[in-house]
Steps between C-alpha positions, in 0.01 A plus 500: 500500500707511812841657516780252529677539833853361534514330842877561526451876503285481808754296697674693783849619404451473122510878449819515709658222293408667179649828624821339608535316168453823309748687724756228459478503121517880502815500721672252276418710195617813669832341600555378143411822325837683544681198362300508186524873450866577566798372302821358629677705762828656406749686710571857411875475454724678267759311297774636736315370807470154338874446472624678820640290778235452774674283753786651701686324772524788741635486855144467622444196276830340607415552868164331439676202328745483784231509767283234336797291377421504126 
């Protein structure tokens, strides 16, 4: 019996194509892995920080608004 030879394997560039296909699938899997492992992101804030005032209209901000006509 003779060994079956796949003619596509002997074509030039087939090894390169197979390599690129495997690398592309591996890269997609590697990019998706952290999304599957980690949970939702949460800010490390205390209850006091959640209710504090964050926006202050300082002189610097007022000057910016005046300069840019907001």
